[in-house]
C-alpha positions in Angstrom: -30.2 -8.4 24.2 -27.8 -8.0 21.4 -25.4 -11.0 20.7 -22.3 -8.9 21.5 -23.4 -8.0 24.8 -24.5 -11.4 25.8 -20.9 -12.5 24.8 -19.5 -9.8 26.9 -21.4 -10.9 29.9 -20.5 -14.5 29.6 -16.8 -13.6 29.4 -17.2 -11.5 32.7 -18.7 -14.5 34.4 -16.1 -16.9 33.3 -13.2 -14.4 34.0 -14.4 -14.4 37.8 -14.8 -18.2 37.6 -11.1 -18.8 36.3 -9.5 -15.7 38.1 -8.6 -14.0 34.9 -7.7 -10.4 35.4 -7.9 -9.1 31.7 -9.6 -10.5 28.5 -10.5 -9.1 25.2 -12.9 -10.2 22.3 -12.7 -9.5 18.8 -15.7 -10.2 16.6 -14.8 -9.5 12.9 -16.6 -9.8 9.6 -14.7 -9.5 6.2 -16.3 -9.2 2.8 -13.5 -9.8 0.2 -13.4 -10.0 -3.6 -10.5 -11.4 -5.6 -9.9 -11.4 -9.3 -7.0 -12.4 -11.6 -6.2 -12.8 -15.3 -3.3 -14.5 -16.9 -2.6 -14.0 -20.5 -6.2 -12.8 -21.3 -7.7 -15.7 -19.2 -9.7 -15.4 -16.3 -8.1 -17.5 -13.5 -9.9 -16.5 -10.4 -13.2 -14.7 -9.6 -14.3 -14.8 -5.9 -16.4 -13.2 -3.5 -16.4 -14.3 0.0 -17.7 -13.4 3.5 -16.0 -14.7 6.8 -17.1 -13.9 10.2 -15.5 -15.2 13.4 -14.7 -14.5 17.1 -11.0 -14.5 18.8 -10.6 -14.2 22.6 -7.6 -13.6 24.6 -7.4 -13.9 28.4 -4.3 -13.0 30.6 -3.3 -14.4 33.9 0.3 -14.2 34.1 0.4 -15.6 30.6 -2.0 -15.5 27.6 -4.6 -17.9 26.6 -6.3 -17.7 23.1 -9.0 -19.4 21.4 -11.2 -18.6 18.2 -14.1 -19.9 16.0 -15.7 -18.9 12.8 -19.3 -19.5 14.5 -20.6 -17.0 17.1 -22.7 -19.7 18.4 -19.7 -21.3 19.8 -18.7 -17.9 21.7 -18.9 -19.3 25.2 -16.8 -22.4 24.5 -14.1 -20.2 23.0 -14.1 -17.8 25.9 -13.9 -20.7 28.2 -10.9 -22.3 26.5 -8.9 -19.1 26.3 -9.5 -18.6 30.1 -8.5 -22.1 31.0 -5.3 -21.8 28.9 -4.4 -18.4 30.7 -5.0 -20.1 34.0 -2.8 -23.1 33.2 0.0 -20.9 31.6 3.3 -21.0 33.4 4.3 -17.7 32.1 5.2 -14.7 34.3 4.6 -11.5 32.2 2.6 -8.2 32.4 0.0 -6.5 30.4 -0.6 -2.7 30.0 -4.2 -1.8 31.0 -5.0 1.8 30.6 -8.2 3.4 30.3 -11.4 2.1 28.6 -12.2 3.5 25.2 -15.6 3.6 23.4 -15.5 4.8 19.9 -16.9 4.1 16.3 -13.8 4.5 13.9 -14.7 4.2 10.2 -12.5 4.7 7.3 -14.4 5.5 4.1 -13.9 5.4 0.5 -15.2 7.8 -2.3 -16.5 4.7 -4.1 -17.4 1.8 -1.8 -16.6 -1.7 -3.1 -20.2 -2.9 -2.6 -21.2 -0.1 -5.1 -19.1 -1.3 -7.9 -20.5 -4.3 -9.9 -18.1 -7.3 -10.2 -18.3 -6.8 -14.1 -16.7 -3.2 -13.6 -13.8 -4.6 -11.5 -13.2 -7.4 -14.2 -13.2 -4.6 -17.0 -10.5 -3.0 -15.0 -8.5 -6.1 -15.0 -8.9 -6.8 -18.8 -7.7 -3.3 -19.5 -4.7 -3.9 -17.3 -4.0 -7.1 -19.1 -4.2 -5.6 -22.6 -1.9 -2.7 -21.6 0.8 -5.4 -20.7 0.7 -7.0 -24.2 3.5 -6.4 -26.8 6.4 -7.8 -28.6 8.6 -10.1 -26.6 6.1 -10.5 -23.7 5.6 -14.1 -22.9 3.5 -13.9 -19.9 1.0 -11.2 -18.6 -0.7 -11.1 -15.2 -3.2 -8.9 -13.4 -4.6 -9.2 -10.1 -7.4 -7.2 -8.2 -8.3 -7.8 -4.6 -10.6 -5.8 -2.2 -11.8 -6.3 1.4 -13.9 -4.5 4.0 -13.1 -5.5 7.5 -15.6 -4.5 10.1 -14.6 -5.5 13.8 -16.0 -5.0 17.1 -13.2 -5.0 20.0 -14.2 -5.4 23.6 -12.3 -5.9 26.6 -12.6 -6.3 30.5 -11.8 -2.7 31.0 -14.8 -1.6 29.4 -13.7 -0.7 26.0 -16.1 -1.0 23.1 -14.6 0.0 19.7 -16.1 -0.6 16.3 -13.6 -0.2 13.4 -14.2 -0.4 9.5 -11.4 -0.6 7.2 -11.6 -1.1 3.4 -8.4 -1.9 1.5 -7.8 -2.5 -2.3 -4.8 -3.7 -4.2 -4.0 -4.0 -7.8 -1.0 -5.7 -9.3 0.3 -6.0 -13.0 3.3 -8.1 -14.1 4.8 -8.9 -17.4 7.6 -11.5 -18.3 9.7 -11.0 -21.3 11.6 -13.7 -23.1 14.3 -13.9 -25.7 17.0 -16.5 -26.7 16.0 -18.7 -23.6 16.1 -15.9 -21.1 13.3 -14.4 -19.2 12.9 -11.3 -17.2 9.9 -10.2 -15.1 8.9 -6.7 -13.9 5.6 -5.6 -11.9 4.0 -2.8 -10.4 1.6 -2.7 -7.3 -1.0 -0.1 -6.4 -3.5 0.2 -3.5 -4.5 1.6 -0.1 -7.2 2.1 2.4 -10.3 3.7 0.7 -12.5 2.8 -2.2 -12.5 1.6 -5.8 -11.3 5.1 -6.8 -7.6 4.1 -5.7 -7.3 1.9 -8.4 -9.7 3.3 -11.1 -7.6 6.5 -11.1 -4.5 4.6 -12.1 -3.3 5.2 -15.7 -3.3 1.5 -17.0 -1.9 2.1 -20.4 1.0 4.3 -19.2 2.0 1.6 -16.4 1.3 -1.3 -18.6 3.7 0.0 -21.1 6.2 1.0 -18.3 6.1 -2.7 -16.8 6.3 -4.6 -20.2 9.0 -2.0 -21.3 11.1 -2.7 -18.2 10.5 -6.4 -18.6 12.1 -6.2 -22.2 14.9 -3.9 -21.4 16.2 -6.1 -18.7 16.8 -8.9 -21.1 19.6 -6.7 -22.5 20.9 -5.7 -19.1 24.4 -6.7 -17.8 25.3 -8.5 -14.5 26.3 -6.0 -11.7 29.9 -5.5 -10.6 30.8 -6.8 -7.2 32.3 -5.2 -4.2 31.7 -2.3 -1.7 30.3 0.8 -3.5 28.5 4.1 -3.0 24.6 3.0 -3.5 21.8 5.2 -4.4 18.5 3.6 -3.3 15.3 4.6 -5.1 12.1 5.4 -2.7 10.9 1.8 -3.1 14.2 0.1 -2.2 14.5 2.7 0.6 11.3 1.6 2.0 12.2 -2.2 1.8 15.4 -1.6 3.5 14.1 0.4 6.3 11.0 -1.8 6.9 13.0 -5.1 6.8 16.4 -4.0 8.1 15.3 -1.6 10.8 11.6 -1.9 11.3 11.7 -5.6 12.4 14.6 -4.9 14.7 12.4 -2.1 16.3 9.4 -4.3 17.2 9.4 -4.7 20.7 8.8 -8.3 20.8 12.2 -8.9 19.4 13.6 -6.4 21.7 12.0 -8.0 24.8 13.4 -11.4 23.8 16.9 -9.9 23.5 16.8 -11.0 19.5 17.2 -7.5 18.3 20.3 -5.5 17.5 18.5 -2.5 18.9 17.9 -4.1 22.5 19.0 -1.6 25.2 19.7 1.1 22.7 17.0 3.5 23.2 18.5 7.2 23.3 21.7 5.9 21.5 22.9 7.5 18.2 22.6 4.8 15.5 22.5 6.9 12.3 23.5 10.2 10.8 22.1 13.5 12.2 19.8 13.8 9.1 18.1 10.4 9.5 14.5 10.3 10.8 12.6 7.0 10.5 8.8 6.9 11.1 6.1 4.4 11.4 2.7 5.9 11.0 -0.5 3.9 10.9 -2.5 7.3 10.5 -1.4 8.3 7.1 -4.6 8.8 5.0 -5.2 6.3 2.3 -2.1 3.9 2.8 -2.3 0.3 2.7 -1.0 -0.1 6.1 -3.2 2.5 7.7 -5.7 2.0 10.5 -7.3 3.9 13.5 -7.1 1.4 16.2 -4.8 -1.6 16.4 -6.2 -5.2 17.3 -5.8 -4.6 21.1 -7.9 -1.5 21.2 -5.1 1.0 21.3 -5.3 4.2 19.2 -2.8 4.2 16.4 -0.3 6.9 16.5 3.0 8.2 14.6 6.1 6.8 16.0 9.5 8.2 15.4 11.7 5.1 15.5 14.8 7.1 14.7 14.7 10.9 15.4 17.8 12.7 14.0 20.0 9.9 14.0 19.1 8.7 17.6 16.9 5.6 18.4 13.9 7.3 19.7 11.2 4.7 20.2 10.2 0.9 19.8 6.9 -0.3 18.2 5.0 -1.8 21.0 1.9 -3.7 22.1 0.3 -4.1 25.5 2.5 -6.7 26.8 5.7 -5.4 25.4 5.0 -1.9 26.8 4.2 -3.3 30.3 7.3 -5.3 30.3 9.7 -2.7 28.9 8.2 0.0 31.0 6.8 1.9 28.2 3.4 2.9 26.8 1.6 0.9 23.8 1.7 2.8 20.6 -0.9 1.0 18.6 1.2 -1.8 16.8 -0.4 -4.9 18.0 -1.8 -6.4 14.8 -3.5 -9.7 14.0 -3.9 -11.3 10.5 -7.5 -12.2 11.4 -9.9 -13.2 14.4 -8.2 -16.5 14.5 -4.7 -15.1 15.4 -3.2 -13.3 18.2 -2.0 -9.8 17.9 1.8 -9.4 17.6 3.9 -6.5 17.3 3.8 -5.3 13.7 4.7 -2.3 11.3 2.2 -0.3 9.5 3.5 2.3 7.1 7.4 2.6 7.8 9.5 5.3 5.9 12.4 7.6 5.9 11.5 11.2 6.3 12.8 13.5 3.5 16.0 15.4 3.5 17.0 18.2 1.3 19.0 16.8 -1.7 17.7 16.3 -5.2 18.3 12.8 -6.9 20.4 14.2 -9.6 22.7 15.9 -7.0 23.3 12.6 -5.5 24.3 10.9 -8.9 26.7 13.7 -9.3 28.3 12.9 -5.9 29.1 9.4 -6.9 32.3 8.5 -8.7 32.0 4.9 -8.7 28.6 3.2 -7.6 25.2 2.2 -8.4 21.6 3.4 -8.6 19.4 0.5 -7.6 15.6 0.4 -8.1 12.7 -1.6 -6.9 12.4 -4.5 -4.7 12.9 -8.2 -5.4 12.8 -9.7 -2.0 15.5 -10.7 0.5 16.3 -11.6 4.1 17.4 -9.9 7.3 18.7 -11.3 10.6 17.8 -8.6 13.2 19.8 -10.4 16.0 23.3 -10.1 14.1 22.2 -6.9 12.1 23.0 -8.4 8.8 20.8 -8.1 5.5 20.6 -9.1 1.8 18.0 -7.5 -0.6 17.6 -7.8 -4.4 16.6 -5.0 -6.5 14.5 -5.2 -9.7 17.2 -3.5 -11.7 20.2 -1.0 -11.5 22.4 1.3 -13.3 26.2 1.7 -13.0 27.4 5.3 -12.0 30.7 6.6 -13.2 32.0 9.9 -12.4 28.4 11.4 -11.7 26.8 10.0 -14.7 24.3 7.1 -15.0 25.9 4.3 -17.3 24.8 0.7 -18.1 21.8 -1.1 -17.1 22.3 -4.0 -14.8 20.0 -6.6 -13.5 19.8 -9.3 -10.8 21.6 -7.1 -8.4 21.8 -7.5 -4.6 22.4 -5.2 -1.9 23.9 -6.5 1.4 25.6 -5.2 4.6 25.3 -4.5 8.3 22.2 -2.6 9.2 23.9 0.0 11.6 27.0 0.3 9.2 24.5 1.6 6.4 22.6 3.9 8.7 25.9 5.5 9.7 27.2 5.7 6.0 24.3 7.6 4.8 25.7 10.7 2.8 22.5 12.2 1.3 18.8 11.9 1.8 16.4 13.1 -0.9 13.5 15.5 -0.9 11.3 13.3 -3.0 9.3 11.3 -0.4 7.1 8.5 -1.8 5.0 6.1 0.6 3.2 4.2 -2.0 4.4 0.6 -2.3 1.6 -1.6 -0.8 2.2 -5.2 0.2 2.0 -7.7 2.9 4.5 -8.4 5.8 4.9 -11.9 7.0 5.8 -12.7 10.7 4.1 -16.0 11.2 1.0 -13.9 10.0 0.3 -11.5 7.1 -0.9 -8.0 7.6 -0.9 -5.2 5.2 1.8 -2.6 5.2 3.2 0.2 3.1 6.6 1.7 3.2 8.9 4.1 1.3 11.0 7.2 1.6 13.0 9.4 -0.7 16.2 8.6 -2.7 19.0 7.8 -0.3 22.8 7.7 -0.9 24.8 5.3 1.4 27.3 2.6 1.2 26.8 -1.1 1.0 28.2 -4.3 -0.6 26.7 -5.2 -4.1 26.6 -8.4 -5.9 24.7 -10.5 -8.4 21.6 -12.3 -7.4 22.0 -16.2 -7.5 
C-alpha cells in the first residue's frame, strides 16, 4: 500500500471516531536553491529539500496540525480532528464534487538540469553589469523552487500539482556627498531557468545603476492634490494593495472591508475592469489548483466599474452564499490556506501614455513601487514610488524622488480619467498576510487624481 493511501485511510477512520464531516490533507515536497552576491562576494549558496504534511478538519470550525515527518501523519491527523471537535465556532464549508487530476506546470529548462555553477555565473554577470562610477553597493539574488503537492480530501479528491518558480533581483545603491539612493529590478515567473536566462543583464544592469545615480540629482516632490499618471508597476501595486486586499472575502466576511455588501454596486469609472487571474501562463502568481483543491480561474473583481466578484475560498464562499474561485492559498504545508490574490491587474484601455501626459496641466508621472500601507476598513492608502517627474502643461519636467501617493481608494477609482493600452503584468513578488505567497501584478498606465507628498 502506498504511504499516501495509508494516510488517507487513517484520516477516514479518525474522522468517523471524532465526528468530523470534512477533512483535507496536503503532502508537499519543495526543492529550492538560493544564491546571492553582494559587491562581487558570494553571500549565500544553498540548496534545500523540505517535505511535510498539513491536515485540516472541519466540524463547525477548523482544526489544523502539521509536521515535517510523514511518519507522524497519524498524530497530525488526530490532533487536527480533536481541535475541530473542540472548536466553538459556527461556520460553514463549501464541499462540491471530488476532483482527480494531475496538474503539472513545466519549464523549457528545468532547474534540476541546470548546474549550480551556471546559476552562479548568471549572478556574477548581473553583479558585473551593475558596477560603475558612483555605485556604492551592488546586490544580485537568485532563487528557484519546485513545489510538488498531493492534495486529498474526504470528498474523494486526489490532486497532484507541480509548480516551478524562479526569481532574479538586481539592485544598486549610488552615493555622493553623503547621500544615497537605491534602485532595483525584479524578474521571474512560473517555468524554468529560461525565464531568467533570457534577461539582458547588461542592459538592465545599466538601467538600474543609472537610475540610482540619477536619483541623487532629483528634487523633492511638490505636495498637494494633483493629477497623477501611474506607470504599469505602480498601477499594479495600487490595485493589489488598495483594492485586491479589500476584495478578499475573509475581510468581507468579517466586515473589515470597504467592499462589504457592495457586490453589484458601481465603484469605479465605466472603463475600469480589474482582474485576478491565477491561470495566466508563466506569471509568478500562477497555479492550476489552489491549496483547497479548487481549480483556479480568472476573477473579474471590477467589471466596467461595477464590483463584480470577491476572491473566495471554501469557507467564505459557503458563508457568503457564493462559490469558491480558487483563491485559498497557503505559504506551505505548515500553514492553513487563507484567501489570497494571485496575478492582479487593471485591464488595458485605449489611451497612449503620451496622450495622458498631454492631458495633464499640473501633475506628476510616478514610476515603480517603494512600499506602503493600506487600511481596507477605512479605505485609505499611502504608497511610495521609486521616482517621479513633474508634468507641466502636457510636458514632462524635473525629476523627483522620495515621492508618495495617498488618498481614499474609492475616490481614486472614481477619479480615473484615462487607462492606457500598454498592459504589463511582470512585477513578481511576495505578498504578506501573516503568510507569504508568490504574486504578480500590473496594468497599463493610468491617469487619476490623488494626494502627492514626500516620503519621510
